[in-house]
KENU-341007 format. One record per residue (C-alpha): x, y, z; residue in three letters. Coordinates in steps of 0.5 Angstrom, whole numbers, plus 2048, in hexadecimal, padded with zeros to 3 digits. Layout:
BEGIN
X  Y  Z  ala
...
//
This chain:
BEGIN
800  800  800  met
803  807  7FE  pro
804  80C  803  lys
803  814  803  asp
809  818  806  asp
805  818  80D  asp
805  810  80D  gly
7FE  80F  80B  ile
7FD  809  807  gly
7F8  809  801  tyr
7F7  805  7FB  gly
7F3  802  7F6  glu
7F0  7FD  7FB  phe
7EE  803  800  thr
7E7  804  7FE  gln
7E6  7FC  7FF  leu
7E9  7FC  805  lys
7E5  802  808  leu
7DE  7FE  805  glu
7E0  7F8  809  his
7E2  7FB  80F  phe
7DC  7FE  810  glu
7D8  7F8  80F  lys
7DC  7F4  814  ile
7DB  7FA  819  val
7D4  7FA  818  his
7D4  7F2  819  ala
7D9  7F2  81F  his
7D5  7F8  823  ile
7CE  7F4  822  arg
7D1  7EE  824  val
7D5  7F1  82A  thr
7CE  7F5  82C  arg
7CA  7EE  82C  ala
7CF  7EB  831  val
7CF  7F1  836  met
7C8  7F1  836  leu
7C8  7EA  837  lys
7CC  7EB  83D  his
7CA  7F1  840  lys
7CC  7EF  847  gln
7D3  7F1  844  phe
7D1  7F6  840  tyr
7CC  7FB  843  pro
7C9  801  840  pro
7CF  806  83E  gly
7D4  800  83C  ser
7D7  803  836  arg
7DA  7FF  830  tyr
7E2  800  82F  arg
7E5  802  829  tyr
7ED  803  828  ile
7F0  804  822  glu
7F8  803  822  leu
7FA  807  81C  thr
7F4  80C  81B  ala
7F7  811  815  gly
7F4  818  814  arg
7ED  816  813  gly
7ED  816  80C  phe
7F1  812  807  ser
7F5  817  802  pro
7F0  816  7FD  ala
7EB  819  802  arg
7E7  812  803  gln
7E4  812  80A  lys
7E9  80E  80E  gly
7E8  808  813  thr
7E7  80C  81A  pro
7E2  810  816  leu
7DF  80A  813  thr
7DE  807  81A  phe
7DB  80D  81D  met
7D6  80D  818  ser
7D4  806  819  val
7D4  807  820  ala
7D0  80D  820  glu
7CB  809  81B  ala
7CA  803  81F  glu
7C9  808  825  gly
7CE  805  82A  val
7D2  808  82F  asp
7D9  808  82E  tyr
7E0  80A  830  arg
7E5  80B  82A  ala
7ED  80C  82C  asp
7F0  80E  825  leu
7F8  80D  825  ile
7FC  810  820  glu
804  811  820  ile
804  817  81C  ser
803  81E  820  ser
801  821  81A  gly
7FC  81C  818  asn
7F9  81B  81F  cys
7F8  822  81F  ala
7F4  822  818  glu
7F1  81C  81A  leu
7EE  81F  820  glu
7EB  825  81C  arg
7E8  820  817  asn
7E5  81C  81C  val
7E2  822  820  glu
7E0  826  819  leu
7DC  81F  817  glu
7D9  81E  81E  arg
7D6  825  81F  asn
7D4  825  817  ala
7D0  81E  818  lys
7CE  820  820  lys
7D1  819  822  trp
7CF  818  829  val
7D1  811  82B  his
7D8  811  82C  gly
7DE  814  830  glu
7E5  814  82C  val
7EC  815  82E  glu
7F2  816  82A  tyr
7F9  814  82C  his
7FF  816  828  asn
804  811  828  gly
807  80A  826  asp
801  805  827  tyr
806  800  82A  arg
807  804  830  thr
800  808  830  glu
7FC  802  830  ser
7FE  7FE  835  val
7FF  804  83A  gln
7F8  806  838  leu
7F5  7FF  83A  leu
7F8  7FF  840  gly
7F6  7F9  845  gln
7F3  7F3  842  pro
7EB  7F4  841  asn
7E7  7ED  840  gly
7E1  7F1  83F  asn
7E2  7F6  83A  glu
7DF  7F5  833  met
7E1  7F8  82C  gly
7E6  7F8  827  leu
7ED  7FA  826  ile
7EF  7FB  81F  phe
7F6  7FB  81C  ala
7F8  7FD  815  asp
7FF  7FF  814  pro
7FF  802  80D  ser
802  7FC  80A  gly
807  7FA  80F  asp
806  7F4  813  pro
803  7F5  81A  pro
806  7F4  820  asp
803  7ED  822  phe
807  7ED  829  glu
803  7F4  82B  ile
7FD  7F1  828  leu
7FE  7EB  82D  gly
7FF  7F0  833  gln
7F8  7F4  831  leu
7F4  7ED  830  ala
7F7  7EB  837  ala
7F5  7F2  83A  leu
7EE  7F1  837  arg
7EC  7EA  836  thr
7E5  7EC  834  arg
7E7  7F1  82F  met
7E8  7EF  828  glu
7EE  7F0  823  ile
7ED  7F2  81C  leu
7F3  7F2  818  ile
7F4  7F5  811  tyr
7FA  7F3  80D  leu
7FE  7F1  807  ser
800  7E9  808  ser
805  7EA  802  thr
808  7EF  806  asn
809  7EA  80B  ile
80C  7E5  807  lys
811  7EA  804  arg
814  7EC  80B  val
814  7E4  80D  tyr
81B  7E3  80B  gln
81D  7E9  810  phe
818  7E7  816  thr
817  7E0  815  gly
810  7E1  816  lys
80A  7DF  812  arg
802  7E1  813  leu
801  7DB  817  val
806  7DD  81C  asp
803  7E4  81D  gly
7FC  7E2  81E  ile
7FF  7DD  823  asn
802  7E3  827  ala
7FC  7E6  827  val
7F9  7E1  82B  gly
7F2  7E1  829  lys
7EF  7DA  828  gly
7EA  7DB  823  phe
7EB  7DF  81C  trp
7E7  7E1  816  leu
7EB  7E3  810  ile
7E9  7E7  80A  lys
7EA  7E4  803  asn
7EE  7E9  7FF  pro
7EC  7EB  7F8  val
7EF  7E7  7F2  asp
7F3  7EC  7EF  trp
7F6  7EF  7F5  asp
7FE  7ED  7F5  lys
7FF  7F0  7FC  his
7F9  7EB  7FF  lys
7F6  7F0  803  trp
7F1  7ED  809  thr
7EE  7EE  80F  phe
7EF  7EA  815  leu
7EA  7EA  81B  leu
7EC  7E6  821  gly
7E8  7E5  827  ala
7E8  7E1  82D  ser
7E2  7DD  82D  val
7DE  7DA  826  pro
7D8  7DF  826  ile
7DA  7E2  81F  phe
7D7  7DE  819  lys
7D9  7DE  811  asp
7D8  7E5  80E  tyr
7D8  7E2  807  lys
7D5  7E8  803  arg
7DC  7EB  804  ile
7E0  7E5  804  gly
7E1  7E5  80B  phe
7E2  7DD  80E  phe
7E3  7DA  815  arg
7EB  7D8  815  leu
7E8  7D1  817  asp
7E4  7D0  811  ser
7E6  7CC  80B  ala
7E6  7D3  807  arg
7E9  7D7  80C  gly
7EF  7D2  80C  gln
7F0  7D2  805  glu
7F0  7DA  805  ile
7F5  7D9  80B  phe
7FA  7D4  807  glu
7FA  7D9  801  glu
7FC  7DF  806  leu
801  7DB  80A  asn
805  7D8  805  leu
808  7DA  7FF  thr
806  7D6  7F8  glu
80C  7D2  7F8  gln
80B  7D0  7FF  glu
804  7CE  7FE  arg
806  7CA  7F8  phe
80C  7C6  7FC  glu
807  7C5  802  ser
802  7C1  7FD  lys
808  7BD  7FA  gln
809  7B6  7FC  pro
810  7B5  7FF  pro
815  7B2  7FA  leu
818  7AB  7FC  leu
//
């Protein structure tokens, strides 16, 4: 994914990413709210959905497409769910612009359901400090989209341990992870294992995408089902395993794994 001078990623799949992100957030909020209503003894009136974005950008893409923070808030407001959004951005200039863009949008649309906090810093340190002590009840979503770079899976694992009931959503290029394997010795499967979530959904990339952009949603309990309309499948399904094998291994490695050993 190319980046502009301020490190904001964008490309031919940005619009598709935003469309799928919107659908995923809609589904996630509805499932989470249903769970909270079912367990009212742990989630009394006033309990909020928590959203944390680790690399929030400026609020709009370089092509002036509404970014993921504003997309999330648009969905949450439409669903009428009370939420807290923590937006982390490493660039001080981007963070200031993000705050301006979000506040302008909130005022223009008269959004009333959410509280938003802005954090200027590296998500590797800011996110862990933000969550502080472990909380086994807080529910919501942590989103990682580091503009083409592989996410820090070890940090995501720390966040997952601090908030066991919050899901982890990752947007990444599996091709980029393969490209740095010779330096890291880590495959996509190693990253997922480092996060420590027991159940995953994986999105099928579009056929012509050489970068193999995908969403991965990690959960501690198997409450999320296939979302076939956008090609999102449980990793423990046959289709999910097919997708994952393609993203985890190179074509040559997949070919060799299916060949009988030579005598």
